[in-house]
N, C-alpha and C positions, 0 to 999 in steps of 0.2 A: 729546703726548698722542693718545690713539686717537679719531679722529673718528668721525662716524657712517657714513661710506662705509667706512672700514676694518672697523668693526663688522660692517658687512653682508657684506662680502667674507668675513670670518671664518666665516660661518655658510652661505655659499653652496657647500654641498658636493653635488656630483652623485652620482648612484647608481652605485656600483662594480658592474661585471659580476661575476656568480657565479664563484668560482675556489676550488678546494680549497686548505685552509691546508697550508703546507709543513711545518711543525712539528708534532710528536706532543705536545709539551709542552702542557697545557691552558692556554688563556685563562681568566682570572678576571674576572668581573665582580662587583663589590662594591657593592650599594645600600643606602644608609643614608637613612632617612627622620628627620624632627625632630619630637620632642614628640607622637608618635602612640602611643595608648593600646594596651593588649593586645588589645582585641577590635575594633579600628577597621578591619578588613579582612575580606572575606567569609570567607576560609578560617579565619578565627579567631572567627566568630559574627556579623559585622556585616552590617546592611542596606546599608552603602556598598557601591558596585558597583565591584569590583576585579577583573575577569576575567582580566587579564594576570597579576597577582600570584597569583591563584587557580590560574591554570593551571600556574605554576611550582610551587606547593605540591602540585598534583594529580599532578605528574610526578615530584616529588622528595620530600622529607622535612619536616615540620614539628617543630619543638621546643616542648615545652609548658612547660619549666623553665629557659629561657634567661634571664639576668640582666644587667643593666647597671650602672653607676654611680650612676644617679639624677638625672644632669644632663648637659647638652650637652657643655661643653668637656671635663670629666673622661672621659666616655665616649669622645669621639673620640680623646683621648690615649692611653687604654686600648686602643681597636681599632687605633690607629696603630703603637704600640709594642709591643704584647703584654704590658703590665706595668700594675700598679696606678698609678693616675694620680698620686699623691703622689710616687712613686719618680722619675718623669720630670718633676717641676716643674709638674703642672697639677692641684694639689689642690683649687684652688677654680675661679676663672673666669679668662679671658683679659683682662678688663676692668682689671686692676691687676696690676703687679708688686710683690709684698709684700717682695721681697728676702729671702724666707726660702726655704731649699732646696726644700721641697715645693711651694711656692706663688709660682713666678716668672711665672705668666701665659702660659707657652709651653713647648713640649717641649725638654727639656735637649739639647744637641747631643751628649752623650755617648752617647746612645741612639738607634740607627737606626730610623727610620720603616719602615713596611710598604713604601713605594715604594723605599727604599734597600735594603732586604733583597731585594726582588723584582728590582729592577734589577741587583743584583750576582749574581742566578741567571739572567740572560740576558734578562729581560722589558723590553719597552717600557712605560712607565708613563705613565698619563694620570689626570687628575683633573677633574671638573666639579663645581662647586657650593660648598657651605658649607665653610670652612676652620675658623675659630675657635679656632686653637691657636697664633696669633701674639698677643702682647700689644698691646692697642690703641694704646699709646703709639708703635708702630712702624708704623702704618698708612700713613703718607705716604712712607716711604721703606725699602725692603727692608733687613732687619737679619740676614739669614741664615737666618731661620725661615719664609720664604714656602714654598709648596708646590714650586715649581720649584727652590728651594735645599735642599729636603729629600727630593730623589730623584724628583720628578715631571718626566717629559720635557716634558709640556704640561699647562697649567692654564688653566681658565676659570671665574671664579666671584667671590664676594664673600668677603672676609676676615673680616667681621664676622658676629656670630651672630644678629642681629635686624634689623629695618627693612622698608622698604617692597618689595613684590613687583614694584612698578612701576618704582622707581628705587633700587635696592639700593646701598649704599655701604659701604666702597670696593670697586669692581669691578675686576677685573684680567684681562688676557689675558697670561698668563706674568708678566713684571715690568712690563708696560705698564698704566698706569691708563686705564681707560675713563670717560670723562666724558660721552658722549653716548649715549642709547639711542633706537631707533625709538618712535614714538608708540604703537604697539601691543605694546610690550615687557611680558612677563611673565616673572618670574624662573624659575618651574617649568619653562616651556615652553623658555626659554633653556638651562637645564641640560641639558635633554633634547637640544636642537639641537647644543649643543657636543660631548655625548658621541657623538652620531650622526656628527658630523664626524670626531672622532678615530678612530672605527671605520672610517669611509670611507677615511681617509688612512693607515691602519695597513698596514704592510708585513707580510704574512702569513709571511714567512720568520721572524719571530720571534714568540714568544708576547706576548700583551697582557694587562697587569693594568690594568683600568679601575675607578677608584673614582667612583662617582656619589653625591653627597652632598646630596640634596634638603634645601631649606629647609622645604618643606611637611610637615605642616600647622602649623607655628610660627606664634604670633601675629606680626603682626596678621591678623585674618580679613579676607582679600581675595581675591577671584575674580571672573571676568567674570561679568556679570548673567544671561547666559544659562545658565551652568553652574550657578549658584545656583538658579535657577528650576526647573531639571529635578529638584533634590532637595528641593524644598519640601514638597510634599504627604506625603511618608513621614514627616515629623517633627511633623505636626500631632497626631499621637496622644499625644505627650509621652514624657518619658524613662521613666516607670514602665513603660509598655507595652513600649517598646523594649528597657530593660534586662532585663525578664523574657524577651523573645524571644532575646536575645543569649545569656542564660545557658542557656535550653533547648537552644538551638542548639549550644553549646559542650559540652553533655552529650552531644547525638546524636553529634557529632564525636569525642568521647573525649578532649577537652581538659582537661575536669574530670571528678572522680568523679562517677558517676551518682547517688550517694547524698546528695549535698550539697544545702543548701538556699541559697537566694539571700540573702546578708546584706545588711543595711541598717547603713550606717555613720553612726549618728547623732552619734557623738563628733566626727567631722570637720566637722560642722555646728553645732558648739557644743551639742550636746545633742539636737537634733532635726532630722532630715533632712525637708523639706517634701515633701509629696505634690503631684504635678502639679496636682490640683484646688486646691491651696491658693495657687498663684500667680495673680496678678491677670491678667485677659485682655492687658494691655499686656505684662506679663512673658512670658506664653505665646507671645506673637506675636513678641517680640524673641529668645527662646530659639529658637524654630522657624527664624527667619531666620539666626541665628548658627549653629546646627547644620548647616542646609543649606549655608551657605558653607564650613563646616569640612569637610563631606562632599565638596563640589565641589572643595575644594583637594586631597583625597586622590585623587579619581577623576581629576583633571588629571594628577597625578603617575603614576598607574596608566596613563593613555593614554600618556604618555611612555615608560614602561617597555616597554609593547607595540611602540612605535616603534623602541626601541633593539633589541629582540629581533629585529625584522624586519630592520633593518640589518645585524645580525650574520649573519643567516641569508643575506641578499643577498651578503654577503661571502665565504660559503662556510665560515664559521667556527663555526657554531652547534653542530655535533656534537663540536666539541673545546672547548667553553666550558662552564664551571662558574659558576653564578648563585649569589650569596648575598645575601639580603635580610633586614633588621632595622631597628628603630628605636632611638634613641639613649637614650630613657628613656621613662617612661609620660607620660600626658597631663597638663597643667598647670591649676593652679587660679588661675592668675596673672590671669585674665579676670574677676575679681570674682565675685559671688555667682551669677550665671547661668552664668559660665564654670565655676564649681565643678560646677554641676549638669551641665554638658556632660561634665566630666571624669569625674563619678561614672558616667556610661554608658560613655565611652570605655575606662576602665579595668576594667570588668566582668571578673571578678567581685572584683577585688582592692581593698584598702584603701589610701587616701591616694594621693597624686600625685607628680610631679616635684618634686624638691628634697629629699624624704624618702626614707629607704632602707626604707619599708615595701614590701609586694608591688607595690602600685600604682604606685610609683615606678620599681621596678627590674625588672619584669617586661616582656619584650620578645618579639614575634613574631620567629621566626628560621626562615628556609627556606634549605635548601640543594638544589641541583638541577642535575644534569648534563644538558647537551644530548644526549650520547649515553644513550639511554633504558636501554640494557642495563647501564649502571653505576648506575642508581637501584635500589638493592637493597631500599629501603623505599618503593617508589613508593607515594604517597598516604597513607603511614603517619605516625604521630606517635611522635616519640622523646622519652621521659620522664625521660631522664637529665639531671641537672643541667649546665648550661653557663654560660659567662660571656663577656662581651666581649673579656676578655683572651685567649680561645682563637681569635679570628679571625687573628691573625697565624701562628700555629703551624699552623693548618689550611690557610692559603694557602701556607705554606712546605712543607707536606707534599704539597699538590696539585702545586706546581711544582717538587719536588725541590731547594728552595733552602736553602743554609745561612746561618747567621748570619754576617755579613761579619767577617772577621778583623781589620779595621781599627778595629773597635769592641770594647770590653770588655763585661763583663756579659752573657755568653751564656746564662746560667741563666734561661730563661723560666719564669714561674709558672703559664702556661696550657698547654693540651694541644691536640693536633690533634683535631677533632671527626669526623674521616672514619671511624674505626671506629663511633662511635656512629651515624653515618648509614648504616651498614651493619647495624646491630642488634646490634653487638658492645659489651661493656661497656667504659666507660673508668673509669680507675682513680679511685677516690673521693679527693676533696680538699676541704679546708675553703675557704669563700669569705668575702671580707672586705669591708666596705663603710664609708665614711664621706664625708659631705658636709655642710658647714655645722654640724658637730658632731652630725649625726644619724647614728647608728652602728649596725652590725649584724654579725653573723657568722653563717653557715649551716655547720653541722657534722652531716652526715647529716641526719636528720629534725628536727634541733633548730635553731632560730633564736633568737638573743638580739638584740633591737632596741630603739632608743629614739629618740624624735623629736628631742631635742637634748640637749646636756650637762647640762641642768639637771633632765631627766626621769629617772625610774628606769628601769631595764632591764625590759623585758617578755620573757618566755620562752615561745616559741610551740613546739608541736608540729606541724610542717608535715604529718606523714602524716595527722593527723586534723583539723586546722585550718588549710589552706592559705590561708584568708582573714584570719588573724590577729585573731581575736575572742575568744580565750580565753587571759588571760595566766596562766601556770602559775608565775611565779616565786616567788610565796610558797609553793608547794607543794614546789618543788624548789630550795632555796636552793644546795645543793652544785652542781649543774648550772649554775647562774647564775655562781658564782664560777669554776668550770672554764673556762666560755666566756668570761668577761671577761678571765680571765688570758691566754687565747690571743689575744683581740683587741688586748689592750694590749702583748703581745710583738710582734704584727704591726705595730701602731702605731709602736713604738718603733723598728723597723727598716726602715720605709718612709717616714720623714719626715713623719708625719701631725701629730705633737704640735708646738707646743701647739695645742689646739683654739681655733678662733674662732667666735663667735656673734654677731657684731655685725650689724646690720640692712646691707642692700645699700650704702645711701648712705653710713652711718657707716663701713663698712669700706673703701669706695673712698676717702674723705676722710682718713681716718686714715693709710692707707699711702702716700697720694700726698703728704701733707704730711710723713709721715715721711721719705721719700725721693723728691724730685721727679724723679729719673731714671727715666722710664718707657719707656726705648727697649729693655728686655729684654736689655740687654748686661751682661756680668760686669764 
């Protein structure tokens, strides 16, 4: 077992002298945060202070129409494989192996991960942070699906998707379990420290692929007291004022159309969304503290990104590095009534939350930035072309000149490289598909067909005029509903989506564990 002394030694990385990198193949730093809403960083409208992420955006390009799968495990599987999550066995969550082809709780070994693809292309591969694509029944003993068993040369982080920031479990250094951490341990900073160590120890003779998967700002709300206190005052005005400010800032930035009105999503609150003044003083105080804590968690992450960029500069690798930043899904309403009011702010201006495939659940900030400023053809600009998390792998392959490994089958990727879009060139139009917990959607051009779950009726949305999904046109255009539903069913039939499941979390876990007690994730 890894003791405290060994843990300390792992992070004792000295500053490496500046030296020019020996390879012209670009390094890639892929940064993923967790449960962060569309508007939660400064360059997407927020009052949260994220100067390091904002600088990447100012030097590179922001995407305004980037989509995810709506939930953590599925988004990570899609990012890691370049495929829709069901196809690779992660149709729901890692918490249970349902022993159904699309729902094994981890990534199918028949499909290479981004680390395996980039490693085959000559990269050294590192990962720091949240994995969450190994079934939980295999957390105590490696079953072939741990990060270093799926292409990463080095790994530090927690396999699980939730838990304490002060004592995350199960914590691993490669395949070695870490059982003791320092008294001042904080997971977000540890993720940064390990990523910096990987950079410091990297041999510049090879290109580097570094995947930094932050847990922040996923629940629970935990941050050092001094970081929370720094954020308190800005949230005392309440969510109505802040939501309006974010919306207007997004208009000024060009992230949303200038002629749009700020929507109020009463349906999501059971008929009427409360105004700030309607909360009790106690509720206002609690919301303020909770939101300040949430902001502090993001600001600590941003601080770490700044440290990582500086480490890459000290290593002499910055000019030859490409940075990609995104979130795995929208903000969550899992924090109860006040938590939902927090997420209503975080997901501005979009409807709904994590777990559903409405815009609030699937809309992600995405930034692509070259360290070599001459390569940033859309410096500080916004790309409005549709993009999806399945595009991350082909984008990285394009950057590194990597081919799909011949040892794997299924070389036909559904995603595409976003490098042309980042240069202002058109990307070929395609249809995008979504499903999570029987919440379903398809985006085809400006049309979106969506429903909250299998028991609800389809809603038809014209995204060109109604990007906030407030006006259901299903009754007006039944032929279009039928056309899009047919396309969605064809996709679902060929991507291991059926049968749909809508049991509650606990019911689903208990049902499939009782049906098949073997939860090791093995065939």
